[in-house]
Each structure stands twice: as structure tokens, then as C-alpha cells.
All heavy atoms as an XYZ file, in Angstrom:
830
protein
N    -130.324    -26.761   -106.337
C    -131.080    -25.549   -106.121
C    -132.321    -25.844   -105.272
O    -132.606    -25.132   -104.323
C    -131.459    -24.958   -107.479
C    -132.285    -23.715   -107.356
S    -131.255    -22.309   -107.083
C    -131.878    -21.228   -108.278
N    -133.048    -26.888   -105.648
C    -134.243    -27.265   -104.899
C    -133.890    -27.680   -103.476
O    -134.593    -27.319   -102.527
C    -134.994    -28.392   -105.614
C    -136.288    -28.855   -104.963
C    -137.278    -27.695   -104.886
C    -136.883    -30.005   -105.722
N    -132.776    -28.393   -103.313
C    -132.357    -28.827   -101.972
C    -132.041    -27.615   -101.096
O    -132.391    -27.579    -99.919
C    -131.154    -29.754   -102.063
N    -131.394    -26.616   -101.675
C    -131.085    -25.400   -100.920
C    -132.342    -24.656   -100.508
O    -132.447    -24.160    -99.385
N    -133.315    -24.595   -101.397
C    -134.580    -23.932   -101.082
C    -135.329    -24.681    -99.981
O    -135.905    -24.067    -99.085
C    -135.447    -23.825   -102.337
N    -135.291    -25.990   -100.039
C    -135.959    -26.802    -99.008
C    -135.269    -26.612    -97.655
O    -135.939    -26.549    -96.627
C    -135.953    -28.286    -99.402
C    -136.808    -28.595   -100.610
S    -138.545    -28.248   -100.330
C    -138.965    -29.575    -99.256
N    -133.944    -26.511    -97.656
C    -133.202    -26.306    -96.414
C    -133.557    -24.959    -95.796
O    -133.810    -24.864    -94.597
C    -131.699    -26.397    -96.674
C    -130.791    -26.254    -95.461
C    -131.032    -27.393    -94.487
C    -129.352    -26.225    -95.883
N    -133.611    -23.922    -96.608
C    -133.986    -22.601    -96.101
C    -135.419    -22.586    -95.592
O    -135.712    -22.022    -94.545
C    -133.806    -21.545    -97.187
C    -132.375    -21.163    -97.501
C    -132.332    -20.200    -98.686
C    -131.701    -20.551    -96.302
N    -136.315    -23.193    -96.339
C    -137.717    -23.236    -95.932
C    -137.878    -24.025    -94.644
O    -138.607    -23.615    -93.736
C    -138.577    -23.855    -97.034
C    -140.072    -23.904    -96.770
C    -140.618    -22.484    -96.615
C    -140.782    -24.620    -97.896
N    -137.160    -25.128    -94.532
C    -137.259    -25.960    -93.338
C    -136.689    -25.314    -92.095
O    -137.112    -25.589    -90.983
N    -135.696    -24.436    -92.274
C    -135.114    -23.785    -91.108
C    -135.874    -22.528    -90.724
O    -135.620    -21.927    -89.700
C    -133.648    -23.442    -91.363
O    -133.550    -22.491    -92.399
N    -136.809    -22.132    -91.557
C    -137.605    -20.954    -91.217
C    -138.705    -21.348    -90.242
O    -139.028    -22.509    -90.084
C    -138.203    -20.324    -92.472
O    -139.161    -21.186    -93.042
N    -139.261    -20.404    -89.648
C    -140.297    -20.615    -88.652
C    -140.153    -19.517    -87.622
O    -139.163    -18.804    -87.597
N    -141.142    -19.376    -86.823
C    -141.048    -18.337    -85.807
C    -140.914    -19.008    -84.450
O    -140.730    -20.197    -84.364
C    -142.256    -17.410    -85.881
S    -143.828    -18.255    -85.763
N    -141.032    -18.261    -83.460
C    -140.905    -18.748    -82.097
C    -140.543    -17.562    -81.235
O    -139.461    -17.013    -81.385
N    -141.446    -17.144    -80.417
C    -141.209    -15.948    -79.625
C    -141.055    -16.281    -78.147
O    -141.617    -17.249    -77.652
C    -142.367    -14.935    -79.768
O    -143.576    -15.560    -79.360
C    -142.504    -14.455    -81.186
N    -140.282    -15.455    -77.483
C    -140.146    -15.541    -76.035
C    -140.811    -14.305    -75.452
O    -140.875    -13.253    -76.096
C    -138.685    -15.596    -75.641
N    -141.306    -14.431    -74.238
C    -142.010    -13.329    -73.585
C    -141.270    -12.931    -72.316
O    -140.974    -13.773    -71.477
C    -143.447    -13.735    -73.239
C    -144.246    -14.092    -74.438
N    -144.837    -13.154    -75.247
C    -144.536    -15.287    -74.998
C    -145.464    -13.756    -76.232
N    -145.291    -15.057    -76.110
N    -140.993    -11.642    -72.200
C    -140.387    -11.115    -70.994
C    -141.521    -10.895    -70.000
O    -142.306     -9.971    -70.145
C    -139.645     -9.804    -71.281
C    -138.656     -9.421    -70.211
C    -137.463     -8.718    -70.838
C    -139.268     -8.584    -69.159
N    -141.614    -11.791    -69.033
C    -142.703    -11.779    -68.059
C    -142.097    -11.752    -66.660
O    -141.264    -12.586    -66.320
C    -143.592    -13.036    -68.213
C    -144.677    -13.065    -67.164
C    -144.178    -13.113    -69.602
N    -142.520    -10.780    -65.862
C    -142.069    -10.684    -64.476
C    -143.074    -11.387    -63.567
O    -144.270    -11.411    -63.853
C    -141.936     -9.228    -64.068
N    -142.597    -11.947    -62.460
C    -143.521    -12.546    -61.493
C    -144.465    -11.473    -60.948
O    -144.091    -10.305    -60.869
C    -142.605    -13.073    -60.391
C    -141.263    -13.189    -61.020
C    -141.205    -12.126    -62.062
N    -145.663    -11.857    -60.561
C    -146.622    -10.885    -60.021
C    -146.050    -10.141    -58.820
O    -145.392    -10.733    -57.959
C    -147.816    -11.753    -59.602
C    -147.674    -13.019    -60.369
C    -146.215    -13.215    -60.594
N    -146.258     -8.826    -58.799
C    -145.825     -8.011    -57.680
C    -144.360     -7.615    -57.691
O    -143.897     -6.944    -56.782
N    -143.625     -8.016    -58.697
C    -142.199     -7.692    -58.763
C    -141.971     -6.597    -59.798
O    -142.468     -6.666    -60.905
C    -141.394     -8.923    -59.142
C    -139.955     -8.566    -59.337
C    -138.915     -9.485    -58.880
N    -139.228    -10.400    -57.837
C    -138.518    -11.483    -57.631
N    -137.515    -11.769    -58.418
N    -138.794    -12.284    -56.647
N    -141.186     -5.591    -59.414
C    -140.836     -4.508    -60.317
C    -139.546     -4.877    -61.039
O    -138.494     -5.034    -60.414
C    -140.645     -3.211    -59.526
C    -141.135     -2.001    -60.244
C    -141.144     -0.791    -59.341
O    -142.009     -0.725    -58.451
O    -140.257      0.051    -59.532
N    -139.616     -5.032    -62.353
C    -138.466     -5.433    -63.158
C    -138.304     -4.432    -64.293
O    -139.283     -4.046    -64.924
C    -138.653     -6.860    -63.720
C    -137.502     -7.258    -64.618
C    -138.806     -7.859    -62.585
N    -137.063     -4.038    -64.546
C    -136.760     -3.067    -65.592
C    -136.044     -3.747    -66.744
O    -135.280     -4.690    -66.537
C    -135.890     -1.942    -65.031
C    -136.568     -1.210    -63.903
C    -136.324     -1.565    -62.580
C    -137.484     -0.200    -64.158
C    -136.969     -0.916    -61.538
C    -138.130      0.457    -63.120
C    -137.864      0.094    -61.817
O    -138.505      0.731    -60.795
N    -136.233     -3.236    -67.940
C    -135.552     -3.762    -69.115
C    -134.161     -3.132    -69.192
O    -134.024     -1.922    -69.116
C    -136.360     -3.472    -70.391
C    -137.711     -4.183    -70.308
C    -135.584     -3.907    -71.627
C    -138.657     -3.855    -71.424
N    -133.154     -3.984    -69.345
C    -131.759     -3.517    -69.410
C    -131.425     -3.019    -70.807
O    -131.926     -3.552    -71.801
C    -130.800     -4.665    -69.086
C    -130.753     -5.054    -67.655
S    -129.678     -6.482    -67.366
C    -128.136     -5.975    -68.068
N    -130.539     -2.031    -70.862
C    -129.993     -1.575    -72.140
C    -129.066     -2.650    -72.704
O    -128.499     -3.457    -71.964
C    -129.211     -0.277    -71.944
C    -130.048      0.888    -71.465
C    -131.044      1.330    -72.518
O    -130.755      1.323    -73.709
N    -132.235      1.690    -72.083
N    -128.874     -2.642    -74.006
C    -128.041     -3.654    -74.665
C    -126.588     -3.616    -74.204
O    -125.926     -4.648    -74.152
C    -128.116     -3.479    -76.172
N    -126.080     -2.445    -73.849
C    -124.674     -2.335    -73.478
C    -124.412     -2.388    -71.970
O    -123.275     -2.251    -71.525
C    -124.081     -1.052    -74.055
C    -124.810      0.202    -73.579
O    -125.892      0.079    -72.976
O    -124.291      1.306    -73.819
N    -125.430     -2.621    -71.170
C    -125.268     -2.727    -69.721
C    -124.698     -4.099    -69.365
O    -125.217     -5.124    -69.813
C    -126.626     -2.546    -69.004
O    -127.187     -1.300    -69.384
C    -126.477     -2.615    -67.503
N    -123.629     -4.149    -68.562
C    -123.072     -5.449    -68.148
C    -124.089     -6.231    -67.303
O    -124.821     -5.646    -66.505
C    -121.851     -5.074    -67.303
C    -121.546     -3.656    -67.631
C    -122.834     -3.026    -68.061
N    -124.111     -7.547    -67.497
C    -125.048     -8.404    -66.760
C    -124.285     -9.342    -65.836
O    -123.300     -9.961    -66.239
C    -125.900     -9.210    -67.731
N    -124.760     -9.466    -64.605
C    -124.143    -10.361    -63.625
C    -124.614    -11.802    -63.795
O    -123.921    -12.740    -63.449
C    -124.455     -9.874    -62.216
N    -125.826    -11.972    -64.345
C    -126.417    -13.308    -64.501
C    -126.698    -13.551    -65.980
O    -127.210    -12.669    -66.679
C    -127.733    -13.415    -63.696
C    -128.416    -14.745    -63.939
C    -127.472    -13.198    -62.216
N    -126.341    -14.743    -66.452
C    -126.648    -15.134    -67.832
C    -127.159    -16.572    -67.811
O    -126.460    -17.481    -67.367
C    -125.411    -15.034    -68.707
C    -125.659    -15.478    -70.143
C    -124.361    -15.427    -70.936
N    -124.441    -16.150    -72.174
C    -124.736    -15.617    -73.342
N    -125.002    -14.330    -73.421
N    -124.789    -16.351    -74.418
N    -128.385    -16.749    -68.291
C    -129.004    -18.070    -68.358
C    -129.283    -18.362    -69.832
O    -129.873    -17.542    -70.528
C    -130.337    -18.101    -67.569
C    -130.999    -19.458    -67.683
C    -130.110    -17.712    -66.125
N    -128.837    -19.517    -70.283
C    -129.080    -19.926    -71.669
C    -129.829    -21.248    -71.631
O    -129.389    -22.195    -70.990
C    -127.740    -20.083    -72.387
C    -127.870    -20.314    -73.858
C    -126.520    -20.284    -74.558
O    -125.746    -19.320    -74.365
O    -126.250    -21.247    -75.297
N    -130.967    -21.283    -72.312
C    -131.740    -22.529    -72.324
C    -132.470    -22.709    -73.644
O    -132.636    -21.772    -74.418
C    -132.705    -22.593    -71.149
C    -133.711    -21.495    -71.060
C    -134.496    -21.618    -69.738
N    -135.291    -20.449    -69.492
C    -136.544    -20.288    -69.909
N    -137.145    -21.235    -70.598
N    -137.213    -19.181    -69.638
N    -132.895    -23.928    -73.868
C    -133.586    -24.286    -75.102
C    -135.082    -24.101    -74.941
O    -135.651    -24.448    -73.902
C    -133.286    -25.760    -75.456
O    -131.876    -25.895    -75.602
C    -133.975    -26.183    -76.714
N    -135.698    -23.573    -75.981
C    -137.151    -23.431    -76.021
C    -137.644    -24.180    -77.255
O    -137.112    -24.003    -78.353
C    -137.570    -21.943    -76.091
C    -139.075    -21.809    -76.064
C    -136.944    -21.150    -74.960
N    -138.649    -25.037    -77.067
C    -139.216    -25.835    -78.154
C    -140.590    -25.299    -78.528
O    -141.358    -24.891    -77.659
C    -139.345    -27.292    -77.727
C    -138.037    -27.981    -77.547
C    -137.321    -28.070    -76.394
C    -137.295    -28.675    -78.541
N    -136.165    -28.785    -76.610
C    -136.128    -29.171    -77.919
C    -137.499    -28.932    -79.891
C    -135.177    -29.901    -78.622
C    -136.553    -29.665    -80.583
C    -135.408    -30.144    -79.956
N    -140.883    -25.334    -79.815
C    -142.172    -24.884    -80.344
C    -142.713    -25.924    -81.310
O    -141.951    -26.679    -81.912
C    -142.002    -23.569    -81.119
C    -141.487    -22.433    -80.294
C    -140.136    -22.188    -80.202
C    -142.358    -21.607    -79.609
C    -139.657    -21.132    -79.446
C    -141.893    -20.554    -78.842
C    -140.533    -20.317    -78.763
N    -144.016    -25.955    -81.479
C    -144.618    -26.772    -82.522
C    -145.498    -25.878    -83.380
O    -145.640    -24.703    -83.095
C    -145.339    -27.994    -81.956
C    -146.599    -27.733    -81.201
C    -146.717    -27.186    -79.965
C    -147.920    -27.990    -81.642
N    -148.023    -27.097    -79.604
C    -148.793    -27.590    -80.616
C    -148.464    -28.529    -82.799
C    -150.170    -27.702    -80.722
C    -149.834    -28.654    -82.889
C    -150.662    -28.248    -81.857
N    -146.063    -26.405    -84.433
C    -146.779    -25.633    -85.460
C    -145.845    -24.576    -86.030
O    -146.213    -23.415    -86.193
C    -148.056    -25.006    -84.908
S    -149.343    -26.186    -84.574
N    -144.596    -24.990    -86.308
C    -143.564    -24.134    -86.906
C    -143.327    -22.862    -86.111
O    -143.085    -21.800    -86.651
C    -143.884    -23.839    -88.369
C    -143.890    -25.099    -89.156
C    -142.804    -25.743    -89.664
C    -145.020    -25.891    -89.487
N    -143.196    -26.898    -90.294
C    -144.559    -27.010    -90.201
C    -146.386    -25.783    -89.249
C    -145.400    -27.999    -90.676
C    -147.226    -26.766    -89.725
C    -146.730    -27.855    -90.431
N    -143.396    -22.977    -84.791
C    -143.091    -21.856    -83.921
C    -144.297    -21.136    -83.357
O    -144.154    -20.232    -82.543
N    -145.479    -21.514    -83.761
C    -146.680    -20.804    -83.322
C    -147.055    -21.098    -81.870
O    -147.610    -20.243    -81.184
C    -147.859    -21.143    -84.230
N    -146.748    -22.290    -81.385
C    -147.153    -22.678    -80.030
C    -145.950    -23.213    -79.263
O    -145.269    -24.113    -79.732
C    -148.220    -23.757    -80.096
C    -149.394    -23.389    -80.967
C    -150.673    -23.664    -80.273
C    -151.823    -23.352    -81.212
N    -152.611    -22.286    -80.795
N    -145.692    -22.683    -78.066
C    -144.556    -23.193    -77.284
C    -144.866    -24.552    -76.666
O    -145.970    -24.794    -76.203
C    -144.363    -22.141    -76.199
C    -145.684    -21.463    -76.071
C    -146.329    -21.534    -77.423
N    -143.871    -25.421    -76.686
C    -143.966    -26.717    -76.008
C    -143.351    -26.585    -74.619
O    -143.831    -27.144    -73.648
C    -143.230    -27.820    -76.802
C    -143.902    -28.037    -78.150
C    -143.174    -29.114    -76.012
C    -143.149    -28.980    -79.062
N    -142.257    -25.830    -74.523
C    -141.589    -25.601    -73.243
C    -141.811    -24.149    -72.822
O    -142.374    -23.354    -73.571
C    -140.098    -25.918    -73.366
O    -139.507    -25.097    -74.351
N    -141.357    -23.814    -71.631
C    -141.550    -22.469    -71.085
C    -140.803    -21.443    -71.934
O    -139.588    -21.508    -72.062
C    -141.072    -22.425    -69.639
C    -141.277    -21.069    -68.989
O    -142.095    -20.271    -69.494
O    -140.607    -20.799    -67.983
N    -141.517    -20.494    -72.509
C    -140.894    -19.457    -73.343
C    -140.970    -18.086    -72.672
O    -140.936    -17.065    -73.332
C    -141.542    -19.418    -74.726
C    -142.980    -18.957    -74.696
O    -143.682    -19.120    -73.695
N    -143.436    -18.371    -75.783
N    -141.059    -18.081    -71.341
C    -141.117    -16.820    -70.594
C    -139.896    -16.701    -69.678
O    -139.165    -17.665    -69.467
C    -142.387    -16.724    -69.723
O    -142.278    -17.650    -68.641
C    -143.643    -17.000    -70.526
N    -139.734    -15.514    -69.107
C    -138.615    -15.243    -68.201
C    -139.014    -15.330    -66.729
O    -138.183    -15.124    -65.862
C    -138.057    -13.840    -68.474
O    -139.109    -12.889    -68.281
C    -137.504    -13.729    -69.873
N    -140.264    -15.624    -66.446
C    -140.777    -15.575    -65.072
C    -139.936    -16.382    -64.085
O    -139.526    -15.878    -63.047
C    -142.234    -16.040    -65.036
C    -142.833    -15.971    -63.629
C    -144.274    -16.410    -63.600
N    -145.077    -15.407    -64.280
C    -146.050    -15.690    -65.156
N    -146.336    -16.925    -65.439
N    -146.725    -14.729    -65.724
N    -139.672    -17.643    -64.396
C    -138.923    -18.498    -63.462
C    -137.478    -18.041    -63.303
O    -136.925    -18.101    -62.201
C    -138.969    -19.954    -63.927
C    -140.311    -20.598    -63.702
C    -140.327    -22.068    -64.113
O    -139.246    -22.679    -64.203
O    -141.420    -22.588    -64.338
N    -136.851    -17.560    -64.375
C    -135.470    -17.085    -64.287
C    -135.384    -15.841    -63.413
O    -134.458    -15.706    -62.610
C    -134.924    -16.774    -65.688
C    -134.919    -18.003    -66.576
O    -134.457    -19.058    -66.116
O    -135.387    -17.910    -67.729
N    -136.331    -14.930    -63.553
C    -136.352    -13.716    -62.741
C    -136.520    -14.063    -61.272
O    -135.840    -13.514    -60.406
C    -137.459    -12.751    -63.223
C    -137.087    -12.179    -64.593
C    -137.696    -11.635    -62.217
C    -138.191    -11.398    -65.267
N    -137.408    -15.022    -60.977
C    -137.615    -15.448    -59.588
C    -136.387    -16.166    -59.032
O    -135.917    -15.857    -57.941
C    -138.827    -16.377    -59.502
C    -140.060    -15.682    -59.081
C    -141.227    -16.646    -58.933
O    -141.264    -17.708    -59.572
O    -142.112    -16.310    -58.150
N    -135.880    -17.121    -59.791
C    -134.765    -17.945    -59.318
C    -133.524    -17.118    -59.004
O    -132.854    -17.347    -58.000
C    -134.427    -19.001    -60.371
C    -133.307    -19.930    -59.969
C    -133.081    -20.991    -61.022
C    -131.964    -21.929    -60.615
N    -131.750    -22.967    -61.631
N    -133.206    -16.142    -59.845
C    -131.999    -15.340    -59.667
C    -132.276    -13.966    -59.055
O    -131.377    -13.149    -58.959
C    -131.275    -15.187    -61.013
C    -130.819    -16.520    -61.551
C    -131.541    -17.169    -62.541
C    -129.688    -17.149    -61.042
C    -131.142    -18.404    -63.042
C    -129.284    -18.385    -61.523
C    -130.017    -19.002    -62.525
O    -129.616    -20.224    -62.992
N    -133.523    -13.721    -58.642
C    -133.932    -12.478    -57.999
C    -133.510    -11.250    -58.815
O    -132.899    -10.316    -58.300
C    -133.366    -12.403    -56.579
C    -134.063    -11.340    -55.759
O    -135.230    -11.027    -55.982
N    -133.345    -10.767    -54.808
N    -133.836    -11.278    -60.103
C    -133.415    -10.224    -61.016
C    -134.316     -8.998    -60.923
O    -135.528     -9.116    -60.775
C    -133.395    -10.744    -62.453
C    -132.470    -11.922    -62.723
C    -132.602    -12.380    -64.161
C    -131.032    -11.576    -62.391
N    -133.700     -7.836    -61.019
C    -134.420     -6.549    -61.032
C    -134.308     -5.869    -62.388
O    -135.100     -4.998    -62.705
C    -133.869     -5.617    -59.950
C    -134.011     -6.154    -58.557
C    -135.445     -6.215    -58.145
N    -135.549     -6.790    -56.804
C    -136.639     -7.351    -56.358
N    -137.711     -7.396    -57.096
N    -136.672     -7.861    -55.147
N    -133.273     -6.234    -63.154
C    -133.083     -5.740    -64.516
C    -132.907     -6.958    -65.415
O    -132.183     -7.884    -65.055
C    -131.817     -4.901    -64.645
C    -131.757     -3.650    -63.831
C    -130.435     -2.946    -64.077
O    -129.378     -3.541    -63.801
O    -130.488     -1.804    -64.560
N    -133.542     -6.947    -66.596
C    -133.520     -8.124    -67.467
C    -133.473     -7.702    -68.928
O    -134.049     -6.688    -69.307
C    -134.779     -8.995    -67.244
C    -134.799    -10.187    -68.168
C    -134.871     -9.462    -65.812
N    -132.802     -8.514    -69.728
C    -132.913     -8.426    -71.189
C    -132.891     -9.850    -71.722
O    -132.335    -10.757    -71.088
C    -131.816     -7.567    -71.795
C    -130.470     -8.198    -71.814
C    -129.455     -7.350    -72.587
N    -128.135     -7.764    -72.178
C    -127.257     -7.006    -71.559
N    -127.538     -5.748    -71.308
N    -126.089     -7.479    -71.212
N    -133.520    -10.049    -72.874
C    -133.584    -11.393    -73.448
C    -133.193    -11.347    -74.919
O    -133.260    -10.310    -75.573
C    -134.984    -12.030    -73.296
C    -136.050    -11.255    -74.073
C    -135.359    -12.164    -71.844
C    -137.395    -11.960    -74.104
N    -132.806    -12.507    -75.419
C    -132.497    -12.678    -76.826
C    -132.903    -14.101    -77.203
O    -132.714    -15.025    -76.409
C    -131.001    -12.458    -77.065
C    -130.645    -12.396    -78.544
O    -131.546    -12.180    -79.377
O    -129.456    -12.558    -78.865
N    -133.453    -14.246    -78.379
C    -133.832    -15.564    -78.892
C    -133.174    -15.716    -80.258
O    -133.283    -14.830    -81.099
C    -135.361    -15.708    -79.044
C    -135.727    -17.079    -79.573
C    -136.060    -15.442    -77.729
N    -132.465    -16.818    -80.454
C    -131.808    -17.034    -81.741
C    -131.634    -18.521    -81.986
O    -131.931    -19.340    -81.120
C    -130.467    -16.301    -81.786
C    -129.397    -16.883    -80.908
C    -128.404    -17.692    -81.440
C    -129.375    -16.642    -79.537
C    -127.420    -18.236    -80.634
C    -128.394    -17.183    -78.729
C    -127.420    -17.975    -79.293
O    -126.458    -18.522    -78.490
N    -131.140    -18.851    -83.174
C    -130.840    -20.232    -83.523
C    -129.331    -20.411    -83.558
O    -128.621    -19.648    -84.204
C    -131.376    -20.580    -84.911
C    -132.841    -20.799    -84.978
C    -133.253    -21.265    -86.361
O    -132.569    -21.069    -87.339
N    -134.405    -21.889    -86.431
N    -128.851    -21.426    -82.865
C    -127.442    -21.792    -82.955
C    -127.222    -22.527    -84.275
O    -128.180    -22.976    -84.907
C    -127.049    -22.682    -81.781
C    -127.052    -21.941    -80.460
C    -126.532    -22.816    -79.362
C    -126.416    -22.004    -78.087
N    -125.885    -22.781    -76.991
N    -125.983    -22.714    -84.666
C    -125.690    -23.330    -85.958
C    -126.262    -24.742    -86.058
O    -126.786    -25.131    -87.083
C    -124.175    -23.330    -86.236
C    -123.389    -24.214    -85.305
C    -122.823    -23.861    -84.118
C    -123.103    -25.597    -85.479
N    -122.208    -24.929    -83.538
C    -122.357    -26.016    -84.357
C    -123.399    -26.528    -86.460
C    -121.914    -27.318    -84.205
C    -122.951    -27.828    -86.308
C    -122.217    -28.214    -85.190
N    -126.191    -25.508    -84.959
C    -126.710    -26.875    -85.020
C    -128.240    -26.899    -85.011
O    -128.848    -27.830    -85.508
C    -126.128    -27.758    -83.912
C    -126.290    -27.233    -82.512
C    -127.448    -27.469    -81.792
C    -125.276    -26.511    -81.901
C    -127.594    -26.997    -80.502
C    -125.412    -26.041    -80.615
C    -126.573    -26.280    -79.917
O    -126.721    -25.802    -78.636
N    -128.868    -25.853    -84.461
C    -130.325    -25.766    -84.535
C    -130.756    -25.484    -85.976
O    -131.789    -25.970    -86.425
C    -130.841    -24.676    -83.597
C    -130.665    -25.032    -82.143
C    -130.940    -23.875    -81.195
O    -130.704    -22.707    -81.554
O    -131.390    -24.164    -80.074
N    -129.947    -24.707    -86.692
C    -130.244    -24.437    -88.102
C    -130.153    -25.702    -88.938
O    -130.862    -25.849    -89.924
C    -129.288    -23.387    -88.651
C    -129.557    -22.012    -88.136
S    -128.439    -20.855    -88.944
C    -128.275    -19.639    -87.676
N    -129.283    -26.628    -88.546
C    -129.180    -27.905    -89.249
C    -130.287    -28.866    -88.834
O    -130.764    -29.665    -89.636
C    -127.815    -28.551    -88.979
C    -126.590    -27.792    -89.481
C    -125.320    -28.504    -89.033
C    -126.626    -27.651    -90.990
N    -130.676    -28.798    -87.568
C    -131.675    -29.722    -87.026
C    -133.112    -29.320    -87.386
O    -133.952    -30.179    -87.645
C    -131.514    -29.765    -85.508
C    -132.347    -30.802    -84.816
S    -131.958    -30.868    -83.067
C    -132.776    -29.409    -82.498
N    -133.399    -28.015    -87.406
C    -134.772    -27.556    -87.620
C    -135.398    -27.986    -88.944
O    -136.593    -28.267    -88.975
C    -134.871    -26.041    -87.433
C    -134.968    -25.658    -85.978
O    -135.338    -26.464    -85.129
N    -134.617    -24.422    -85.669
N    -134.644    -28.067    -90.054
C    -135.298    -28.560    -91.275
C    -135.828    -29.985    -91.128
O    -136.858    -30.332    -91.698
C    -134.187    -28.491    -92.324
C    -133.270    -27.440    -91.826
C    -133.311    -27.545    -90.326
N    -135.143    -30.783    -90.310
C    -135.587    -32.169    -90.097
C    -136.797    -32.196    -89.172
O    -137.805    -32.834    -89.470
C    -134.430    -33.012    -89.524
C    -133.276    -33.049    -90.535
C    -134.906    -34.416    -89.165
C    -131.966    -33.523    -89.974
N    -136.716    -31.472    -88.041
C    -137.843    -31.479    -87.101
C    -139.046    -30.707    -87.634
O    -140.165    -30.926    -87.189
C    -137.408    -30.906    -85.731
O    -136.942    -29.568    -85.901
C    -136.335    -31.760    -85.092
N    -138.809    -29.832    -88.618
C    -139.926    -29.102    -89.224
C    -140.877    -30.015    -89.983
O    -142.032    -29.657    -90.209
C    -139.410    -28.026    -90.183
O    -138.854    -26.966    -89.468
N    -140.384    -31.175    -90.374
C    -141.254    -32.130    -91.057
C    -142.441    -32.528    -90.189
O    -143.502    -32.873    -90.700
C    -140.458    -33.364    -91.485
C    -139.346    -33.106    -92.515
C    -138.526    -34.369    -92.723
C    -139.922    -32.586    -93.815
N    -142.252    -32.465    -88.866
C    -143.345    -32.746    -87.940
C    -143.739    -31.479    -87.171
O    -144.283    -31.545    -86.077
C    -142.999    -33.902    -86.966
C    -142.942    -35.222    -87.713
C    -141.705    -33.624    -86.225
N    -143.419    -30.313    -87.744
C    -143.808    -28.971    -87.290
C    -143.132    -28.511    -85.995
O    -143.603    -27.597    -85.345
C    -145.325    -28.833    -87.170
O    -145.802    -29.354    -85.955
N    -141.993    -29.117    -85.619
C    -141.312    -28.739    -84.377
C    -140.108    -27.854    -84.698
O    -139.353    -28.133    -85.620
C    -140.893    -29.989    -83.584
C    -142.140    -30.727    -83.123
C    -140.003    -29.621    -82.410
C    -141.887    -32.014    -82.400
N    -139.955    -26.783    -83.923
C    -138.838    -25.847    -84.055
C    -138.143    -25.690    -82.704
O    -138.786    -25.785    -81.671
C    -139.337    -24.472    -84.508
C    -139.867    -24.438    -85.911
C    -138.740    -24.381    -86.928
O    -137.848    -23.560    -86.835
N    -138.787    -25.274    -87.890
N    -136.861    -25.398    -82.747
C    -136.071    -25.212    -81.532
C    -135.368    -23.860    -81.620
O    -134.865    -23.476    -82.673
C    -135.038    -26.331    -81.432
C    -134.068    -26.178    -80.298
C    -132.995    -27.252    -80.396
N    -131.851    -26.886    -79.582
C    -131.260    -27.705    -78.739
N    -131.679    -28.933    -78.606
N    -130.229    -27.289    -78.042
N    -135.328    -23.144    -80.504
C    -134.621    -21.871    -80.399
C    -133.824    -21.865    -79.093
O    -134.130    -22.607    -78.166
C    -135.586    -20.681    -80.362
C    -136.458    -20.524    -81.569
C    -135.675    -19.964    -82.738
N    -136.526    -19.688    -83.884
C    -136.855    -20.552    -84.817
N    -136.419    -21.785    -84.733
N    -137.610    -20.212    -85.838
N    -132.830    -20.988    -79.008
C    -132.070    -20.784    -77.779
C    -132.511    -19.453    -77.191
O    -132.532    -18.436    -77.889
C    -130.561    -20.773    -78.068
O    -130.193    -22.058    -78.557
C    -129.777    -20.483    -76.810
N    -132.886    -19.465    -75.914
C    -133.290    -18.264    -75.189
C    -132.178    -17.898    -74.234
O    -131.707    -18.732    -73.463
C    -134.583    -18.530    -74.417
C    -135.026    -17.465    -73.415
C    -135.347    -16.138    -74.127
C    -136.218    -17.931    -72.615
N    -131.749    -16.631    -74.294
C    -130.745    -16.125    -73.354
C    -131.427    -15.057    -72.504
O    -132.030    -14.111    -73.022
C    -129.543    -15.513    -74.090
C    -128.829    -16.601    -74.867
C    -128.602    -14.845    -73.098
C    -127.677    -16.110    -75.682
N    -131.343    -15.251    -71.193
C    -131.868    -14.277    -70.228
C    -130.665    -13.722    -69.474
O    -129.911    -14.482    -68.867
C    -132.858    -14.934    -69.247
C    -133.381    -13.913    -68.243
C    -134.001    -15.606    -69.988
N    -130.474    -12.417    -69.537
C    -129.393    -11.762    -68.816
C    -129.992    -10.730    -67.877
O    -131.003    -10.123    -68.195
C    -128.429    -11.070    -69.794
C    -127.698    -12.034    -70.691
C    -126.784    -11.325    -71.646
O    -127.211    -10.337    -72.275
O    -125.623    -11.765    -71.763
N    -129.340    -10.548    -66.730
C    -129.874     -9.568    -65.792
C    -128.977     -9.281    -64.620
O    -127.906     -9.863    -64.462
N    -129.456     -8.359    -63.796
C    -128.779     -7.951    -62.567
C    -129.747     -8.013    -61.407
O    -130.939     -7.768    -61.577
C    -128.221     -6.526    -62.704
C    -127.105     -6.468    -63.732
O    -126.233     -7.317    -63.761
N    -127.147     -5.458    -64.579
N    -129.194     -8.296    -60.245
C    -130.007     -8.369    -59.035
C    -130.313     -7.005    -58.476
O    -129.670     -6.040    -58.694
C    -129.280     -9.211    -57.984
C    -129.187    -10.648    -58.416
C    -128.448    -11.477    -57.368
N    -128.492    -12.860    -57.773
C    -127.498    -13.479    -58.402
N    -126.379    -12.865    -58.670
N    -127.615    -14.731    -58.747
């Protein structure tokens, strides 16, 4: 019982991504059911249990690189991140997967 509680506590944490457009670019938020031509999946690392990003947690570079005009994002934990985060949480590090989808 205690081990299960520790596993749940260790896998908890926050970690937010920010939908940020490059300066001077007009970008619209896509509806959930709109098909996307571009899909980028990458890892985002946080410390202080998700309070501070270690890696880039914004969409700015993805929007620029793929010249996106419509964007939607999702942040979640994959199954192996759920297994890994209780261990890395011992030193306050959390990992999330960021998905950026969009159209040109």
C-alpha cells in the first residue's frame, strides 16, 4: 500500500507548455478535430517537480521552423515517463511529452 502511494506521489508533478508565436506572426489556435499537416513530438524536462522548465517548453521554434499559421498543443506523460518520473522526482526532475500540431 505504501509503495503504491509513493509511486503515485512520485509520478505527480506539474509541467506546463506555453503556446507562444514568434513576434510579428499571426497564429490561430486549431480546433481539436481539425486535421493537422505537421506533427512534432518532443520531450520537455522540468525541475522543482515541474515548476521550472529545463528545456524549451514553448512552441515558438516549432511555429517558425514549420511556418505554421494554425497550432494546437498537448502535454502528457507516456507510460515509460510514468515509470521514470518517480525515480527522477527524488531529485525534483520531471519529464513530459509535448506535441505540437499545425497547418501552414
